[in-house]
C-alpha positions as CSV (number, residue, x, y, z in Angstrom):
1,X,101.8,71.8,62.8
2,X,104.7,69.2,61.6
3,X,107.5,68.1,64.4
4,X,110.7,69.9,64.9
5,X,113.5,68.1,62.9
6,X,116.2,66.3,64.9
7,X,118.8,68.8,66.2
8,X,122.1,68.9,65.5
9,X,125.4,70.5,67.2
10,X,124.4,70.3,70.9
11,X,127.4,73.0,71.7
12,X,126.0,75.5,68.9
13,X,122.4,75.1,70.3
14,X,123.7,75.3,73.8
15,X,125.3,78.6,73.1
16,X,122.0,79.9,71.4
17,X,120.2,79.1,74.3
18,X,122.1,80.9,76.5
19,X,122.0,84.1,74.1
20,X,118.3,84.0,74.3
21,X,118.3,83.8,78.1
22,X,120.8,86.7,78.3
23,X,118.3,88.5,75.6
24,X,115.4,88.0,78.1
25,X,117.0,90.3,80.6
26,X,116.4,93.2,78.0
27,X,112.3,92.7,79.0
28,X,113.2,93.9,82.6
29,X,114.2,97.5,83.7
30,X,116.7,99.1,83.1
31,X,115.8,98.5,79.5
32,X,111.9,97.9,79.8
33,X,111.6,96.3,76.5
34,X,108.6,94.1,78.1
35,X,107.5,93.4,74.5
36,X,110.3,91.4,74.0
37,X,109.6,88.6,76.4
38,X,107.2,86.7,74.1
39,X,109.7,86.2,71.4
40,X,112.2,85.2,73.9
41,X,110.2,82.5,75.6
42,X,109.0,81.6,72.1
43,X,112.6,80.9,71.4
44,X,112.8,78.8,74.5
45,X,109.9,76.6,73.8
46,X,111.3,76.0,70.3
47,X,114.4,74.6,71.7
48,X,112.5,72.3,74.3
49,X,110.4,71.2,71.4
50,X,113.3,70.5,69.1
51,X,115.5,69.0,71.7
52,X,115.8,64.9,71.0
53,X,115.1,63.7,74.5
54,X,114.6,65.3,77.9
55,X,118.6,65.0,78.8
56,X,119.2,67.6,75.7
57,X,116.4,69.8,76.5
58,X,117.4,70.1,80.1
59,X,120.8,71.1,79.2
60,X,119.2,74.0,76.9
61,X,116.9,75.0,79.6
62,X,120.1,75.0,81.8
63,X,122.2,77.1,79.3
64,X,119.0,79.4,79.0
65,X,119.1,80.0,82.8
66,X,122.8,80.5,82.5
67,X,123.1,83.3,80.2
68,X,119.5,84.8,82.0
69,X,120.7,84.7,85.5
70,X,124.7,85.6,84.7
71,X,123.7,88.7,82.8
72,X,120.6,89.6,84.9
73,X,122.0,89.4,88.3
74,X,125.7,90.2,87.6
75,X,125.2,92.8,90.8
76,X,125.9,89.8,93.2
77,X,129.4,89.6,92.0
78,X,130.0,93.5,92.7
79,X,128.5,93.1,96.2
80,X,130.8,90.0,96.7
81,X,134.0,91.6,95.4
82,X,133.6,95.4,95.0
83,X,132.0,96.0,98.5
84,X,132.5,92.5,100.1
85,X,135.9,92.2,100.0
86,X,135.7,89.0,98.5
87,X,138.9,88.3,96.3
88,X,138.2,88.1,92.4
89,X,139.3,84.5,92.0
90,X,136.6,83.6,94.5
91,X,133.8,86.1,94.0
92,X,133.5,85.1,90.3
93,X,132.9,81.2,90.9
94,X,130.6,82.0,93.7
95,X,128.7,84.2,91.5
96,X,128.6,81.6,88.5
97,X,127.6,78.7,90.9
98,X,124.8,80.4,92.2
99,X,123.6,81.6,88.9
100,X,124.0,77.5,88.2
101,X,121.7,76.9,90.7
102,X,119.1,79.1,89.9
103,X,119.5,77.8,86.0
104,X,118.8,74.4,87.4
105,X,115.0,75.2,87.9
106,X,114.8,75.9,84.0
107,X,116.5,72.8,83.7
108,X,114.1,70.9,85.3
109,X,111.5,72.5,83.8
110,X,112.5,71.7,80.5
111,X,112.7,68.1,81.0
112,X,109.7,67.7,82.4
113,X,108.4,69.0,79.4
114,X,110.1,66.9,77.3
115,X,109.4,63.8,78.9
116,X,105.6,64.5,78.5
117,X,105.8,65.7,74.9
118,X,102.5,67.8,74.6
119,X,100.8,67.4,71.1
120,X,99.2,70.0,69.6
121,X,99.4,73.7,70.1
122,X,97.4,74.1,73.0
123,X,98.6,71.1,75.1
124,X,102.3,72.6,74.3
125,X,101.3,75.8,75.6
126,X,99.7,75.0,78.6
127,X,102.3,72.7,79.7
128,X,105.1,75.3,78.9
129,X,103.1,78.0,80.7
130,X,102.8,76.1,83.6
131,X,106.3,74.9,84.0
132,X,107.8,78.0,83.5
133,X,105.6,79.8,86.3
134,X,105.9,76.9,88.4
135,X,109.9,77.0,87.9
136,X,110.0,80.7,89.1
137,X,107.6,80.2,92.1
138,X,109.7,76.8,93.1
139,X,112.9,79.0,93.1
140,X,111.3,82.0,95.2
141,X,109.9,79.6,97.7
142,X,112.4,76.7,98.3
143,X,114.8,77.5,101.0
144,X,115.0,80.9,101.5
145,X,113.8,81.7,98.2
146,X,115.2,83.7,95.3
147,X,112.3,84.9,93.3
148,X,114.3,87.9,91.5
149,X,113.8,88.5,87.9
150,X,110.3,86.2,87.7
151,X,109.1,86.6,84.3
152,X,105.9,88.4,85.4
153,X,107.8,91.2,86.8
154,X,108.8,91.9,83.1
155,X,105.2,92.9,82.4
156,X,104.7,95.9,84.7
157,X,103.2,98.9,83.4
158,X,102.8,99.8,80.6
159,X,102.2,96.2,79.8
160,X,98.6,95.4,79.6
161,X,99.3,92.0,80.9
162,X,100.0,93.8,84.4
163,X,96.2,94.1,85.2
164,X,96.2,90.0,85.9
165,X,98.9,91.3,89.3
166,X,96.1,92.2,91.7
167,X,94.2,88.8,90.6
168,X,97.0,86.1,90.4
169,X,99.8,88.0,91.5
170,X,103.6,87.9,89.7
171,X,103.5,84.5,88.8
172,X,100.4,84.5,87.3
173,X,101.3,87.3,85.2
174,X,104.5,85.4,84.3
175,X,102.0,82.0,83.6
176,X,99.7,84.2,81.4
177,X,103.2,85.6,79.4
178,X,104.2,82.2,78.9
179,X,101.0,81.2,77.5
180,X,100.2,83.9,75.2
181,X,104.0,83.7,73.9
182,X,103.6,79.7,73.2
183,X,100.1,80.0,71.4
184,X,102.0,82.4,68.9
185,X,103.2,78.9,67.4
186,X,99.8,78.2,66.1
187,X,99.5,81.3,63.8
188,X,95.8,81.6,63.0
189,X,94.0,80.4,66.5
190,X,97.0,81.0,68.7
191,X,97.3,84.8,67.8
192,X,93.3,84.9,68.4
193,X,93.7,83.6,71.9
194,X,97.0,85.2,72.7
195,X,95.0,88.8,71.7
196,X,92.3,87.9,73.9
197,X,94.8,87.2,76.9
198,X,96.3,90.8,76.4
199,X,92.6,92.3,75.9
200,X,91.6,90.9,79.3
201,X,94.6,92.0,81.0
202,X,93.9,95.7,79.9
203,X,90.2,95.0,81.1
204,X,91.4,94.3,84.6
205,X,93.7,96.7,84.5
206,X,91.1,99.2,84.2
207,X,89.3,97.4,87.5
208,X,89.7,99.7,91.0
209,X,90.2,97.1,93.4
210,X,91.1,99.7,96.2
211,X,90.0,102.9,96.9
212,X,91.5,106.0,98.8
213,X,90.3,106.8,102.0
214,X,91.2,110.0,104.9
215,X,93.2,113.2,103.6
216,X,96.6,113.4,101.9
217,X,99.3,113.5,104.1
218,X,102.7,115.0,103.0
219,X,105.9,112.7,103.1
220,X,109.6,113.5,102.6
221,X,111.7,110.3,101.1
222,X,115.1,111.0,102.2
223,X,118.2,109.7,100.0
224,X,121.3,110.1,101.6
225,X,123.7,108.8,99.2
226,X,126.3,107.6,101.6
227,X,129.0,105.5,99.7
228,X,129.1,102.0,100.9
229,X,132.7,101.8,101.1
230,X,132.3,104.6,104.1
231,X,128.9,103.6,105.2
232,X,130.4,101.5,108.3
233,X,133.6,103.3,109.2
234,X,133.6,105.0,112.6
235,X,135.3,108.0,111.4
236,X,132.2,108.7,108.9
237,X,129.5,108.0,111.5
238,X,129.2,111.6,112.9
239,X,129.2,113.1,109.2
240,X,126.6,110.5,108.1
241,X,124.5,111.8,111.1
242,X,125.1,115.6,110.2
243,X,123.9,114.7,106.6
244,X,120.7,113.1,107.6
245,X,120.0,115.8,110.4
246,X,120.5,118.7,107.6
247,X,118.2,116.8,105.1
248,X,115.7,116.2,107.5
249,X,115.6,119.7,109.0
250,X,115.6,121.3,105.7
251,X,112.7,118.8,104.1
252,X,109.6,119.2,106.6
253,X,106.5,116.6,105.9
254,X,104.2,114.8,108.4
255,X,105.9,111.7,107.2
256,X,109.7,111.5,106.6
257,X,111.3,108.3,105.8
258,X,115.1,107.4,106.0
259,X,116.7,104.1,104.2
260,X,117.9,101.0,105.6
261,X,120.8,101.5,108.1
262,X,120.6,105.5,107.9
263,X,121.6,105.4,111.2
264,X,124.7,102.6,111.0
265,X,125.2,101.6,114.7
266,X,123.3,100.0,117.5
267,X,120.3,102.2,118.5
268,X,121.5,102.9,121.9
269,X,125.0,103.7,121.0
270,X,123.5,106.9,119.1
271,X,124.0,110.3,120.8
272,X,121.1,111.2,122.6
273,X,121.3,115.0,121.1
274,X,120.7,113.4,117.2
275,X,117.5,111.3,118.5
276,X,116.3,114.4,120.3
277,X,116.9,116.5,117.6
278,X,114.9,113.9,115.1
279,X,112.2,113.9,117.2
280,X,111.9,117.7,117.9
281,X,112.0,118.0,113.8
282,X,109.0,115.4,113.6
283,X,106.9,117.1,116.3
284,X,107.5,120.7,114.6
285,X,106.0,119.1,111.6
286,X,103.0,117.3,113.4
287,X,104.3,114.0,112.8
288,X,106.9,111.2,112.5
289,X,110.2,110.2,111.1
290,X,111.4,106.4,110.7
291,X,114.7,105.4,110.0
292,X,116.8,102.2,109.7
293,X,119.1,101.2,112.0
294,X,120.3,98.0,114.4
295,X,118.6,97.3,117.7
296,X,119.6,94.9,120.1
297,X,123.2,94.2,121.5
298,X,126.3,92.6,120.3
299,X,124.8,88.9,121.0
300,X,121.6,89.4,119.2
301,X,120.7,92.3,116.9
302,X,118.1,93.0,114.3
303,X,118.0,95.0,111.0
304,X,115.2,97.5,112.2
305,X,113.0,100.5,111.2
306,X,112.5,102.9,114.3
307,X,109.9,105.6,114.6
308,X,110.1,109.1,116.6
309,X,107.6,111.9,116.6
310,X,104.1,112.4,117.5
311,X,103.2,108.9,117.5
312,X,104.6,106.2,120.3
313,X,108.0,105.3,119.2
314,X,107.8,101.7,117.2
315,X,109.7,99.2,115.5
316,X,109.8,96.8,112.8
317,X,112.7,94.2,112.4
318,X,113.4,92.2,109.4
319,X,112.3,88.9,109.2
320,X,113.4,87.8,105.8
321,X,117.2,87.9,106.0
322,X,119.6,87.6,102.9
323,X,121.8,84.4,103.0
324,X,125.4,85.6,103.2
325,X,124.6,89.1,103.6
326,X,122.6,88.9,106.5
327,X,122.9,85.7,107.9
328,X,125.3,82.6,107.1
329,X,123.8,79.2,106.4
330,X,124.8,76.6,108.5
331,X,128.2,75.0,107.6
332,X,129.3,78.2,105.8
333,X,131.3,80.0,108.5
334,X,134.5,79.8,106.5
335,X,132.7,82.6,103.9
336,X,133.3,85.3,106.8
337,X,137.1,84.6,106.2
338,X,137.0,85.6,103.0
339,X,134.1,88.5,102.8
340,X,134.2,91.7,105.0
341,X,130.3,92.1,105.5
342,X,129.5,94.3,108.3
343,X,126.4,93.1,110.6
344,X,126.5,89.3,108.7
345,X,124.9,87.7,112.0
346,X,121.2,89.3,112.2
347,X,118.5,87.8,113.9
348,X,115.0,87.1,112.4
349,X,112.2,89.5,113.4
350,X,108.6,88.0,113.8
351,X,107.0,86.8,110.6
352,X,103.8,88.6,111.2
353,X,104.4,92.5,112.7
354,X,101.4,94.7,112.8
355,X,101.8,97.8,110.6
356,X,103.1,101.0,112.2
357,X,100.9,104.0,113.2
358,X,102.5,107.1,111.8
359,X,101.2,110.3,111.2
360,X,97.6,109.4,111.1
361,X,98.4,106.5,108.6
362,X,98.9,102.9,109.4
363,X,102.1,101.8,107.2
364,X,103.2,98.0,106.4
365,X,107.0,98.4,106.5
366,X,109.7,96.2,105.0
367,X,113.3,96.3,104.8
368,X,115.3,95.8,101.4
369,X,114.9,92.5,100.0
370,X,111.8,91.7,101.9
371,X,109.6,93.1,99.2
372,X,110.4,90.5,96.5
373,X,108.0,88.2,98.4
374,X,104.4,89.3,97.6
375,X,102.7,86.7,100.1
376,X,104.8,87.7,103.0
377,X,103.9,91.7,101.9
378,X,100.1,90.7,102.2
379,X,100.2,89.6,105.7
380,X,99.8,93.4,106.8
381,X,96.6,93.5,104.8
382,X,93.7,94.9,104.8
383,X,95.0,96.9,108.3
384,X,97.6,98.6,106.2
385,X,96.8,101.4,104.1
386,X,100.2,102.2,102.9
387,X,103.5,100.2,101.7
388,X,107.0,101.4,103.1
389,X,110.3,100.0,102.0
390,X,113.6,101.1,103.6
391,X,116.5,99.7,101.2
392,X,120.3,100.1,100.8
393,X,121.3,99.3,97.7
394,X,124.7,100.8,97.5
395,X,125.9,97.3,98.1
396,X,125.2,96.5,94.3
397,X,127.2,99.6,92.8
398,X,126.0,101.0,89.2
399,X,124.3,98.1,88.3
400,X,121.0,96.8,87.2
401,X,119.9,95.8,90.9
402,X,118.4,99.0,91.6
403,X,115.7,99.8,88.7
404,X,115.0,96.3,89.0
405,X,114.2,96.6,92.5
406,X,111.9,99.5,91.7
407,X,110.0,97.2,89.3
408,X,109.8,94.7,91.9
409,X,107.9,97.3,93.9
410,X,105.4,98.2,91.2
411,X,104.5,94.6,91.4
412,X,104.0,94.8,94.9
413,X,101.3,97.9,94.6
414,X,99.8,96.4,91.8
415,X,99.0,93.1,93.9
416,X,98.1,94.8,97.1
417,X,96.3,97.8,95.7
418,X,98.5,100.1,98.1
419,X,100.7,103.1,96.9
420,X,104.6,102.4,97.8
421,X,107.0,104.5,99.6
422,X,110.9,103.6,98.9
423,X,113.6,105.3,100.8
424,X,116.8,104.4,99.4
425,X,120.6,105.2,100.0
426,X,121.6,105.5,96.6
427,X,118.5,104.8,94.9
428,X,115.8,104.2,93.6
429,X,113.9,106.3,96.0
430,X,110.5,106.7,94.2
431,X,106.6,106.9,95.0
432,X,104.6,104.3,93.3
433,X,101.0,104.7,92.7
434,X,98.5,101.6,93.3
435,X,98.3,100.9,89.5
436,X,101.9,100.2,89.6
437,X,102.8,103.4,88.0
438,X,105.6,105.6,89.5
439,X,104.3,109.2,90.6
440,X,107.9,110.3,91.2
441,X,111.2,109.5,91.8
442,X,114.7,110.6,92.5
443,X,118.0,110.1,90.3
444,X,120.1,107.3,91.2
445,X,123.5,107.9,93.2
446,X,122.3,111.7,93.8
447,X,121.9,113.2,97.6
448,X,118.3,114.5,97.8
449,X,114.8,114.4,99.1
450,X,111.6,113.3,97.4
451,X,108.4,115.5,98.3
452,X,105.2,114.0,97.5
453,X,101.5,113.4,99.2
454,X,100.1,110.2,99.6
455,X,96.6,109.1,100.6
456,X,95.9,105.7,102.4
457,X,93.8,102.9,100.7
458,X,91.2,100.3,101.9
459,X,90.0,97.3,100.1
460,X,91.6,94.1,99.0
461,X,92.5,92.7,96.1
462,X,91.8,89.0,94.9
463,X,95.5,88.3,95.4
464,X,95.9,90.0,99.0
465,X,93.0,87.4,99.8
466,X,94.2,83.9,98.2
467,X,97.9,84.6,97.7
468,X,99.6,82.6,95.5
469,X,96.6,79.7,95.9
470,X,94.9,81.1,92.9
471,X,98.2,81.1,90.7
472,X,99.2,77.4,91.9
473,X,95.2,76.2,91.3
474,X,95.7,77.9,87.8
475,X,99.2,76.5,87.1
476,X,98.4,72.8,88.1
477,X,95.3,72.8,86.6
478,X,96.8,73.9,83.2
479,X,99.6,71.3,83.7
480,X,96.8,68.4,84.1
481,X,95.0,69.9,81.1
482,X,98.3,69.7,79.0
483,X,98.9,66.1,80.2
484,X,95.6,65.2,78.8
485,X,96.0,66.7,75.6
486,X,99.6,64.6,75.6
487,X,97.1,61.1,75.9
């Protein structure tokens, strides 16, 4: 293939890169155009290849990432301004700076790629796929991590590439996606190899890595739809309790799951009669109720999930907290003067917590943002038979956040070979099958209860055994091979 010509008009190319990045958001939910991802990544590779040097490639990688994140995680502005109380003049720059920080990972990948100048379609494809996937992994690991919109998430079912998730995880799926996309540069052989990647993914998707055990258990996932602006107001507290009591009483099941902080108060401040009612309802069904609340005291408190019912009362406390939402990083105490975020200084729960014994099941609980981190979810395996996520995404309004979060849960189901229960305040409450398909869900921003039956699963996927290690070995081996082709 002839070498790309020297480009002109850097500003125009940067704008093209930003538009390409924004178009990449269409590959994710709520749009779900997974087949668009190869075209977007191929466009990004063309920009890197045709850049005159590493500095220009880095600028275009940065512009791509900026367009990608400004559109894809625009809900950050909603949480800061609309519900966090931060003035617009501060929330808008804060959102921009955050997206710019995330875009730097793609700038770094572009700079490294252009400095090595791989020769031949295979060398370029290997280097490109490795650097894109490693950029996603790095931003999901460095600091507290933010792996949202990693490219592998775009390939949730029905994409055939989803079959790689139980083997190499979401970052491995992103690697295969980028590799197959880059191979399309070589029309004949490249297309055949890319088709082979897709075919292998389809074959892996037919493998049953885990199997169901035991009898089916009835579950009820409660979606309270309590508006975020009312959730923490003292005058609304008893109305919130009455709403959940009514929803639980009218929807019997052996396992009932309520959302994150469904009870918006310290557990010891909750009226004892409300807790007694919940336990009585759970006992009447021969099962348990799991609900989100705050445990601890005003000095040290946790974002927790607490169970009541036939089993002994148990607690899970959130370990991976959200910066600025659940804890304030050192040096940013001034942030609280401009934002109105209740309970913004949670303590971290233990990193390793055993699954809860609920309704005859072993349930690995995680709260909201925690299910973005696949390697943390697999800590409960193989003991856990199902996964349960309690979330409150009302912070992000009517944005992309809710469907994107459900898409993330679908990859967790694939990676672990476990069904996932999602109980959310405003959406998207759902039951996800171990193959990543959505068995049932409730409409967002509606009050209701989702009924289903669930069975525990046993067995371990390759990803559950090795975590991201297999992906990292694959990515670095491909990077070395790409570098060898350069020489």
